[in-house]
A tleap script that builds the chain and sets N, CA, C and O, in Angstrom:
source leaprc.protein.ff14SB
mol = sequence {
  NMET ASN TRP GLU GLN ILE LYS GLY ASN TRP
  ASN GLN VAL ARG GLY LYS ALA GLN GLN GLN
  TRP GLY LYS LEU THR ASN ASP ASP LEU ASP
  VAL ILE GLN GLY LYS GLN THR GLU PHE LEU
  GLY ARG LEU GLN GLU ARG TYR GLY TYR THR
  LYS GLU GLN ALA GLU LYS GLU ILE GLU THR
  TRP TYR SER LYS ILE GLY CLYS
}
set mol.1.N position { 0.847 -1.172 0.000 }
set mol.1.CA position { 0.000 0.000 0.000 }
set mol.1.C position { 0.888 1.229 0.000 }
set mol.1.O position { 1.885 1.292 0.720 }
set mol.2.N position { 0.525 2.183 -0.797 }
set mol.2.CA position { 1.310 3.388 -0.956 }
set mol.2.C position { 0.492 4.582 -0.465 }
set mol.2.O position { -0.573 4.873 -1.008 }
set mol.3.N position { 0.984 5.264 0.550 }
set mol.3.CA position { 0.245 6.397 1.114 }
set mol.3.C position { 0.132 7.551 0.142 }
set mol.3.O position { -0.811 8.337 0.235 }
set mol.4.N position { 1.055 7.677 -0.779 }
set mol.4.CA position { 0.939 8.726 -1.792 }
set mol.4.C position { -0.273 8.454 -2.690 }
set mol.4.O position { -0.940 9.388 -3.135 }
set mol.5.N position { -0.554 7.178 -2.953 }
set mol.5.CA position { -1.737 6.823 -3.741 }
set mol.5.C position { -3.011 7.159 -2.982 }
set mol.5.O position { -3.955 7.710 -3.548 }
set mol.6.N position { -3.032 6.826 -1.703 }
set mol.6.CA position { -4.213 7.133 -0.897 }
set mol.6.C position { -4.426 8.640 -0.854 }
set mol.6.O position { -5.543 9.124 -1.041 }
set mol.7.N position { -3.364 9.366 -0.612 }
set mol.7.CA position { -3.469 10.823 -0.552 }
set mol.7.C position { -3.932 11.391 -1.890 }
set mol.7.O position { -4.788 12.275 -1.934 }
set mol.8.N position { -3.371 10.889 -2.962 }
set mol.8.CA position { -3.733 11.369 -4.296 }
set mol.8.C position { -5.149 11.022 -4.703 }
set mol.8.O position { -5.771 11.754 -5.471 }
set mol.9.N position { -5.664 9.916 -4.199 }
set mol.9.CA position { -7.015 9.462 -4.549 }
set mol.9.C position { -8.026 9.772 -3.453 }
set mol.9.O position { -9.141 9.251 -3.485 }
set mol.10.N position { -7.665 10.603 -2.490 }
set mol.10.CA position { -8.513 10.790 -1.318 }
set mol.10.C position { -9.935 11.206 -1.671 }
set mol.10.O position { -10.885 10.690 -1.083 }
set mol.11.N position { -10.100 12.111 -2.602 }
set mol.11.CA position { -11.456 12.539 -2.947 }
set mol.11.C position { -12.295 11.395 -3.481 }
set mol.11.O position { -13.509 11.381 -3.281 }
set mol.12.N position { -11.678 10.434 -4.157 }
set mol.12.CA position { -12.406 9.287 -4.678 }
set mol.12.C position { -12.681 8.241 -3.603 }
set mol.12.O position { -13.703 7.557 -3.666 }
set mol.13.N position { -11.800 8.100 -2.625 }
set mol.13.CA position { -11.939 7.005 -1.652 }
set mol.13.C position { -12.534 7.430 -0.318 }
set mol.13.O position { -12.857 6.573 0.505 }
set mol.14.N position { -12.684 8.711 -0.085 }
set mol.14.CA position { -13.180 9.160 1.219 }
set mol.14.C position { -14.577 8.642 1.519 }
set mol.14.O position { -14.876 8.321 2.669 }
set mol.15.N position { -15.443 8.554 0.510 }
set mol.15.CA position { -16.781 8.004 0.721 }
set mol.15.C position { -16.726 6.542 1.121 }
set mol.15.O position { -17.501 6.088 1.962 }
set mol.16.N position { -15.805 5.808 0.514 }
set mol.16.CA position { -15.635 4.402 0.863 }
set mol.16.C position { -15.073 4.257 2.272 }
set mol.16.O position { -15.397 3.308 2.986 }
set mol.17.N position { -14.233 5.201 2.664 }
set mol.17.CA position { -13.707 5.186 4.035 }
set mol.17.C position { -14.850 5.414 5.019 }
set mol.17.O position { -14.907 4.772 6.067 }
set mol.18.N position { -15.753 6.321 4.685 }
set mol.18.CA position { -16.862 6.593 5.594 }
set mol.18.C position { -17.832 5.418 5.645 }
set mol.18.O position { -18.430 5.155 6.688 }
set mol.19.N position { -17.994 4.712 4.535 }
set mol.19.CA position { -18.824 3.503 4.549 }
set mol.19.C position { -18.206 2.446 5.452 }
set mol.19.O position { -18.911 1.783 6.212 }
set mol.20.N position { -16.903 2.289 5.370 }
set mol.20.CA position { -16.198 1.285 6.165 }
set mol.20.C position { -16.200 1.640 7.646 }
set mol.20.O position { -16.425 0.784 8.502 }
set mol.21.N position { -15.947 2.908 7.934 }
set mol.21.CA position { -15.838 3.372 9.314 }
set mol.21.C position { -16.859 4.485 9.528 }
set mol.21.O position { -16.529 5.667 9.436 }
set mol.22.N position { -18.082 4.103 9.809 }
set mol.22.CA position { -19.191 5.043 9.938 }
set mol.22.C position { -19.047 6.058 11.053 }
set mol.22.O position { -19.724 7.086 11.047 }
set mol.23.N position { -18.181 5.787 12.002 }
set mol.23.CA position { -17.971 6.744 13.093 }
set mol.23.C position { -17.111 7.925 12.668 }
set mol.23.O position { -17.022 8.917 13.391 }
set mol.24.N position { -16.477 7.828 11.501 }
set mol.24.CA position { -15.690 8.960 11.001 }
set mol.24.C position { -16.646 10.007 10.450 }
set mol.24.O position { -17.495 9.708 9.610 }
set mol.25.N position { -16.504 11.216 10.922 }
set mol.25.CA position { -17.365 12.305 10.473 }
set mol.25.C position { -16.781 12.946 9.213 }
set mol.25.O position { -15.644 12.675 8.828 }
set mol.26.N position { -17.584 13.799 8.584 }
set mol.26.CA position { -17.064 14.557 7.445 }
set mol.26.C position { -15.898 15.434 7.873 }
set mol.26.O position { -14.941 15.617 7.120 }
set mol.27.N position { -15.979 15.974 9.083 }
set mol.27.CA position { -14.854 16.773 9.595 }
set mol.27.C position { -13.599 15.920 9.737 }
set mol.27.O position { -12.502 16.369 9.405 }
set mol.28.N position { -13.756 14.686 10.230 }
set mol.28.CA position { -12.615 13.769 10.331 }
set mol.28.C position { -12.001 13.552 8.959 }
set mol.28.O position { -10.784 13.631 8.792 }
set mol.29.N position { -12.849 13.277 7.979 }
set mol.29.CA position { -12.365 12.988 6.633 }
set mol.29.C position { -11.699 14.210 6.009 }
set mol.29.O position { -10.733 14.077 5.257 }
set mol.30.N position { -12.210 15.393 6.316 }
set mol.30.CA position { -11.564 16.625 5.829 }
set mol.30.C position { -10.171 16.784 6.427 }
set mol.30.O position { -9.242 17.207 5.738 }
set mol.31.N position { -10.025 16.448 7.704 }
set mol.31.CA position { -8.726 16.561 8.374 }
set mol.31.C position { -7.766 15.494 7.860 }
set mol.31.O position { -6.586 15.768 7.642 }
set mol.32.N position { -8.273 14.280 7.667 }
set mol.32.CA position { -7.423 13.167 7.233 }
set mol.32.C position { -6.781 13.468 5.885 }
set mol.32.O position { -5.560 13.374 5.755 }
set mol.33.N position { -7.568 13.823 4.892 }
set mol.33.CA position { -7.068 14.141 3.549 }
set mol.33.C position { -6.028 13.140 3.040 }
set mol.33.O position { -5.109 13.514 2.312 }
set mol.34.N position { -6.175 11.869 3.422 }
set mol.34.CA position { -5.266 10.830 2.951 }
set mol.34.C position { -3.943 10.761 3.687 }
set mol.34.O position { -3.053 10.009 3.290 }
set mol.35.N position { -3.801 11.538 4.756 }
set mol.35.CA position { -2.545 11.543 5.517 }
set mol.35.C position { -2.530 10.381 6.500 }
set mol.35.O position { -3.465 10.206 7.281 }
set mol.36.N position { -1.481 9.601 6.458 }
set mol.36.CA position { -1.360 8.391 7.260 }
set mol.36.C position { -1.524 8.656 8.752 }
set mol.36.O position { -2.315 7.985 9.415 }
set mol.37.N position { -0.798 9.612 9.277 }
set mol.37.CA position { -0.836 9.885 10.711 }
set mol.37.C position { -2.233 10.288 11.151 }
set mol.37.O position { -2.719 9.829 12.185 }
set mol.38.N position { -2.876 11.137 10.375 }
set mol.38.CA position { -4.229 11.581 10.712 }
set mol.38.C position { -5.225 10.431 10.644 }
set mol.38.O position { -6.075 10.291 11.523 }
set mol.39.N position { -5.122 9.611 9.607 }
set mol.39.CA position { -6.030 8.482 9.426 }
set mol.39.C position { -5.885 7.509 10.602 }
set mol.39.O position { -6.877 7.092 11.199 }
set mol.40.N position { -4.654 7.160 10.920 }
set mol.40.CA position { -4.420 6.242 12.030 }
set mol.40.C position { -4.944 6.820 13.342 }
set mol.40.O position { -5.585 6.120 14.125 }
set mol.41.N position { -4.672 8.077 13.568 }
set mol.41.CA position { -5.102 8.730 14.802 }
set mol.41.C position { -6.609 8.785 14.942 }
set mol.41.O position { -7.141 8.554 16.028 }
set mol.42.N position { -7.297 9.084 13.867 }
set mol.42.CA position { -8.763 9.167 13.919 }
set mol.42.C position { -9.382 7.792 14.152 }
set mol.42.O position { -10.360 7.667 14.889 }
set mol.43.N position { -8.816 6.764 13.528 }
set mol.43.CA position { -9.339 5.420 13.775 }
set mol.43.C position { -9.079 4.990 15.218 }
set mol.43.O position { -9.929 4.353 15.840 }
set mol.44.N position { -7.930 5.331 15.741 }
set mol.44.CA position { -7.622 5.002 17.135 }
set mol.44.C position { -8.590 5.722 18.065 }
set mol.44.O position { -9.086 5.140 19.029 }
set mol.45.N position { -8.851 6.975 17.773 }
set mol.45.CA position { -9.730 7.782 18.618 }
set mol.45.C position { -11.176 7.292 18.553 }
set mol.45.O position { -11.824 7.138 19.588 }
set mol.46.N position { -11.678 7.051 17.359 }
set mol.46.CA position { -13.094 6.698 17.192 }
set mol.46.C position { -13.398 5.239 17.540 }
set mol.46.O position { -14.484 4.927 18.029 }
set mol.47.N position { -12.433 4.348 17.285 }
set mol.47.CA position { -12.698 2.918 17.445 }
set mol.47.C position { -11.886 2.249 18.545 }
set mol.47.O position { -12.111 1.078 18.849 }
set mol.48.N position { -10.956 2.963 19.138 }
set mol.48.CA position { -10.143 2.382 20.196 }
set mol.48.C position { -9.108 1.392 19.692 }
set mol.48.O position { -8.630 0.549 20.451 }
set mol.49.N position { -8.761 1.487 18.420 }
set mol.49.CA position { -7.747 0.613 17.842 }
set mol.49.C position { -6.364 0.979 18.377 }
set mol.49.O position { -6.109 2.120 18.760 }
set mol.50.N position { -5.484 -0.013 18.392 }
set mol.50.CA position { -4.072 0.284 18.569 }
set mol.50.C position { -3.556 0.781 17.220 }
set mol.50.O position { -4.237 0.657 16.202 }
set mol.51.N position { -2.371 1.332 17.222 }
set mol.51.CA position { -1.789 1.799 15.960 }
set mol.51.C position { -1.661 0.641 14.973 }
set mol.51.O position { -1.949 0.787 13.785 }
set mol.52.N position { -1.226 -0.508 15.483 }
set mol.52.CA position { -1.052 -1.683 14.620 }
set mol.52.C position { -2.388 -2.151 14.055 }
set mol.52.O position { -2.472 -2.516 12.883 }
set mol.53.N position { -3.433 -2.142 14.883 }
set mol.53.CA position { -4.769 -2.525 14.410 }
set mol.53.C position { -5.238 -1.572 13.320 }
set mol.53.O position { -5.755 -2.000 12.288 }
set mol.54.N position { -5.055 -0.289 13.555 }
set mol.54.CA position { -5.490 0.713 12.583 }
set mol.54.C position { -4.744 0.526 11.263 }
set mol.54.O position { -5.347 0.603 10.192 }
set mol.55.N position { -3.436 0.281 11.334 }
set mol.55.CA position { -2.657 0.059 10.112 }
set mol.55.C position { -3.186 -1.143 9.342 }
set mol.55.O position { -3.347 -1.088 8.123 }
set mol.56.N position { -3.456 -2.233 10.064 }
set mol.56.CA position { -3.959 -3.444 9.416 }
set mol.56.C position { -5.344 -3.220 8.814 }
set mol.56.O position { -5.620 -3.668 7.701 }
set mol.57.N position { -6.209 -2.532 9.545 }
set mol.57.CA position { -7.555 -2.232 9.044 }
set mol.57.C position { -7.492 -1.424 7.750 }
set mol.57.O position { -8.197 -1.723 6.787 }
set mol.58.N position { -6.650 -0.409 7.737 }
set mol.58.CA position { -6.530 0.438 6.543 }
set mol.58.C position { -5.967 -0.371 5.381 }
set mol.58.O position { -6.454 -0.267 4.255 }
set mol.59.N position { -4.949 -1.170 5.650 }
set mol.59.CA position { -4.343 -1.978 4.584 }
set mol.59.C position { -5.357 -2.944 3.983 }
set mol.59.O position { -5.446 -3.073 2.762 }
set mol.60.N position { -6.115 -3.620 4.830 }
set mol.60.CA position { -7.135 -4.557 4.357 }
set mol.60.C position { -8.203 -3.828 3.552 }
set mol.60.O position { -8.587 -4.271 2.470 }
set mol.61.N position { -8.675 -2.719 4.081 }
set mol.61.CA position { -9.701 -1.920 3.401 }
set mol.61.C position { -9.205 -1.442 2.043 }
set mol.61.O position { -9.919 -1.555 1.047 }
set mol.62.N position { -7.995 -0.912 1.997 }
set mol.62.CA position { -7.481 -0.357 0.757 }
set mol.62.C position { -7.278 -1.436 -0.301 }
set mol.62.O position { -7.488 -1.184 -1.488 }
set mol.63.N position { -6.875 -2.630 0.114 }
set mol.63.CA position { -6.707 -3.712 -0.848 }
set mol.63.C position { -8.063 -4.158 -1.412 }
set mol.63.O position { -8.141 -4.589 -2.563 }
set mol.64.N position { -9.116 -4.058 -0.618 }
set mol.64.CA position { -10.462 -4.438 -1.067 }
set mol.64.C position { -11.050 -3.456 -2.078 }
set mol.64.O position { -11.759 -3.860 -3.000 }
set mol.65.N position { -10.757 -2.177 -1.907 }
set mol.65.CA position { -11.365 -1.206 -2.815 }
set mol.65.C position { -10.613 -1.113 -4.133 }
set mol.65.O position { -11.093 -0.494 -5.083 }
set mol.66.N position { -9.442 -1.722 -4.193 }
set mol.66.CA position { -8.730 -1.876 -5.452 }
set mol.66.C position { -8.193 -0.613 -6.090 }
set mol.66.O position { -8.146 -0.512 -7.316 }
set mol.67.N position { -7.792 0.340 -5.294 }
set mol.67.CA position { -7.218 1.568 -5.866 }
set mol.67.C position { -5.738 1.403 -6.066 }
set mol.67.O position { -5.072 2.324 -6.538 }
savepdb mol mol.pdb
quit
């Protein structure tokens, strides 16, 4: 997974991120903007994930959406 790809495709994938993680608000998604640190932090905050869990969740999700 390449974070530059996620960042570059953020406008296309943000809706899919919100479908996957419904607790993420539009404000969260605006702040994340495809940035790894922000994405991990928001998932940890909203879902109580560890950093490792959040990384794995994002990797699995991103591989499923096929970007």
